[in-house]
C-alpha positions in Angstrom: -183.6 -92.3 234.9 -184.1 -88.9 236.3 -182.0 -88.0 239.2 -183.6 -86.3 241.9 -183.3 -84.1 244.9 -181.8 -86.5 243.7 -179.5 -87.4 244.2 -176.7 -89.4 248.0 -175.2 -91.2 246.7 -175.6 -89.8 244.6 -176.7 -90.1 248.6 -179.1 -91.7 248.4 -182.1 -91.1 250.3 -185.7 -90.2 249.7 -187.6 -87.2 248.6 -187.6 -84.2 250.9 -189.9 -82.1 248.8 -193.0 -83.7 250.1 -195.7 -82.2 252.3 -195.8 -83.8 255.7 -196.2 -83.3 259.4 -194.7 -84.9 262.5 -197.0 -86.8 264.9 -195.1 -88.2 267.9 -192.1 -90.1 266.4 -193.8 -90.8 263.1 -193.9 -89.0 259.9 -197.3 -88.9 258.4 -197.4 -87.6 254.9 -200.2 -85.2 254.0 -200.1 -86.8 250.6 -200.9 -90.2 252.0 -197.5 -91.8 252.7 -197.0 -94.0 255.8 -193.7 -94.5 257.7 -193.3 -97.8 255.9 -193.7 -96.2 252.5 -191.4 -93.3 253.3 -188.7 -95.6 254.5 -189.0 -97.8 251.4 -188.5 -94.7 249.3 -185.4 -93.8 251.3 -183.9 -97.3 251.0 -184.7 -97.7 247.3 -183.2 -94.3 246.6 -180.1 -95.1 248.6 -179.4 -98.3 246.8 -179.8 -96.6 243.5 -177.7 -93.6 244.4 -180.3 -90.9 243.9 -183.2 -89.1 245.6 -186.7 -89.6 244.4 -189.6 -87.2 244.9 -192.9 -89.0 244.6 -195.0 -85.9 245.0 -192.9 -82.7 244.9 -195.8 -80.7 243.6 -197.4 -81.0 247.0 -194.9 -78.6 248.5 -195.9 -75.9 246.0 -199.4 -75.9 247.6 -198.1 -75.3 251.1 -197.9 -71.8 252.4 -194.4 -70.3 251.8 -194.1 -69.6 255.5 -194.6 -73.3 256.3 -192.3 -74.8 253.7 -189.0 -74.5 255.5 -190.4 -76.1 258.6 -191.9 -79.0 256.8 -188.8 -79.6 254.8 -186.6 -79.5 257.8 -188.9 -82.0 259.6 -188.5 -84.4 256.8 -184.8 -84.0 256.7 -184.6 -84.8 260.4 -186.8 -87.8 259.8 -184.6 -88.9 257.0 -181.4 -88.5 259.0 -182.9 -90.3 262.0 -184.0 -93.3 259.9 -180.6 -93.5 258.1 -178.8 -93.5 261.4 -181.1 -96.2 262.9 -180.1 -99.8 263.6 -182.8 -100.9 261.2 -181.3 -99.1 258.3 -177.7 -100.2 259.2 -178.8 -103.8 259.5 -180.5 -103.7 256.1 -177.4 -102.1 254.6 -175.2 -104.8 256.0 -177.5 -107.6 254.8 -177.6 -106.0 251.3 -173.8 -105.5 251.4 -173.1 -109.2 252.3 -175.6 -110.3 249.6 -173.5 -108.6 247.0 -170.2 -110.0 248.1 -168.5 -112.3 245.6 -168.7 -115.9 246.8 -166.5 -117.7 244.4 -162.7 -117.6 244.1 -161.1 -116.1 241.0 -160.7 -118.5 238.1 -157.0 -119.6 238.0 -157.0 -119.4 234.2 -158.3 -115.9 234.3 -155.6 -114.9 236.7 -153.0 -116.3 234.4 -154.5 -114.3 231.5 -154.4 -111.1 233.5 -150.7 -111.6 234.2 -150.0 -112.0 230.5 -151.9 -108.8 229.9 -149.9 -107.1 232.6 -146.6 -108.1 230.9 -147.9 -106.5 227.7 -148.8 -103.2 229.4 -145.4 -103.1 231.3 -143.6 -103.4 228.0 -145.7 -100.7 226.4 -145.0 -98.4 229.4 -141.2 -98.9 229.0 -141.5 -98.2 225.3 -143.4 -95.0 225.9 -140.9 -93.9 228.5 -138.1 -94.3 226.0 -140.0 -92.5 223.2 -141.0 -89.7 225.6 -137.3 -88.7 226.0 -137.4 -87.3 222.5 -140.5 -85.2 223.1 -141.5 -81.9 224.7 -144.5 -79.7 225.4 -148.0 -81.0 224.7 -146.7 -84.2 223.1 -144.7 -85.0 226.2 -147.7 -84.4 228.4 -149.7 -86.7 226.2 -147.1 -89.4 226.8 -147.3 -88.8 230.5 -151.0 -89.2 230.6 -150.9 -92.4 228.6 -148.2 -93.9 230.8 -150.3 -93.0 233.9 -153.3 -94.7 232.4 -151.4 -97.8 231.6 -149.9 -97.9 235.1 -153.4 -97.8 236.5 -154.3 -100.8 234.3 -151.2 -102.6 235.5 -152.2 -102.0 239.1 -155.7 -103.4 238.4 -154.2 -106.5 236.7 -152.0 -107.1 239.7 -155.1 -107.5 241.9 -155.5 -111.2 242.7 -159.2 -110.8 243.4 -160.6 -107.8 241.4 -164.2 -108.7 242.0 -163.7 -108.6 245.8 -161.9 -105.2 245.5 -164.7 -103.8 243.4 -167.2 -105.0 246.1 -165.2 -103.4 248.9 -165.2 -100.1 247.0 -168.9 -100.1 246.1 -170.1 -101.5 249.4 -167.9 -100.1 252.2 -168.3 -101.4 255.7 -170.0 -98.2 256.8 -172.8 -96.7 254.7 -171.6 -93.2 255.7 -169.2 -93.0 252.7 -172.1 -93.5 250.3 -174.4 -91.2 252.3 -171.9 -88.4 252.2 -171.2 -88.9 248.5 -174.9 -88.6 247.8 -175.3 -85.5 250.0 -172.4 -83.7 248.2 -173.8 -84.7 244.8 -177.2 -83.3 245.8 -175.8 -80.1 247.2 -173.8 -79.6 243.9 -177.0 -79.9 241.8 -178.8 -77.4 244.1 -176.4 -74.6 243.3 -177.3 -71.3 241.6 -181.1 -71.7 241.2 -182.7 -68.6 239.7 -185.8 -68.3 241.9 -186.8 -65.1 240.0 -186.9 -66.8 236.7 -190.0 -65.9 234.6 -192.5 -68.4 233.3 -194.8 -68.4 230.4 -197.6 -70.6 229.0 -196.3 -73.6 227.0 -197.9 -76.6 225.3 -200.8 -78.4 226.9 -201.3 -75.6 229.5 -197.8 -76.3 231.0 -195.7 -73.5 232.4 -192.3 -73.2 230.9 -189.3 -70.9 231.5 -189.1 -67.8 229.4 -185.3 -68.4 229.2 -185.1 -71.5 227.1 -181.7 -72.4 228.7 -183.5 -73.1 232.0 -185.6 -75.8 230.3 -182.4 -77.7 229.9 -181.6 -77.5 233.6 -181.6 -80.8 235.6 -184.6 -82.1 237.3 -183.3 -81.2 240.7 -182.8 -77.5 239.7 -186.4 -77.2 238.6 -187.6 -78.9 241.8 -185.7 -76.4 243.9 -187.2 -73.6 241.8 -190.7 -74.8 242.5 -190.1 -75.4 246.2 -188.7 -71.8 246.6 -185.6 -70.3 248.3 -186.7 -70.9 251.9 -187.2 -74.6 251.5 -184.2 -75.0 249.3 -181.8 -73.1 251.6 -183.1 -75.1 254.5 -182.2 -78.4 252.8 -178.8 -77.0 251.7 -177.9 -76.0 255.3 -179.2 -79.2 256.8 -177.4 -81.5 254.3 -174.2 -79.6 254.4 -174.0 -79.8 258.2 -174.9 -83.5 258.0 -172.1 -84.1 255.5 -169.6 -82.4 257.8 -170.6 -84.8 260.6 -169.7 -87.7 258.3 -166.0 -86.8 257.9 
């Protein structure tokens, strides 16, 4: 599945590269989206860890001088909705719905303890063998021992499913929001807005530099949106991510 302006989580939130305008407290998409539709995009993207852009081409039709303002308005709409009680209530409901409801199987716990003994023995054996090594071989032993110790820690967990749930669904959605924002910002780096295009198959424009055709979807979307819109989003999301520390 293509990641978007992608993303929060890979933050998670909906498309910013859409054409829209603010009327009162409501975002009315010039491409026909209602508040309800926009908020559904935001929620769906958030739960899947990426940003979707249902109509990113619309922004290319907007005057360059208007793009930054429209994008910032949507970013503000996005942030306001994600910080709203409605969003937080929906997150908590979804979070609780994913919580494990059954206790660990006693036989499974016993099996995990047996596995743990095996890994502990392997670690002790590796530590002894490592004493006779040096250089890259020794570093290899260290890495393997570290990996095994991580497995041992996991096997020691009496309720691994609950631990996994707690990690994937933290009490506050801010952790996932920030992760998505940072992922998005990373994918928006180093866009060559001066890249040349040429005619390709089926009347489609393609990059003269073939390496650019291999760039991720988000990179190409930023290219189409232009530097003003892209930099506006970068600044807005970076500031937002700092507020989530």
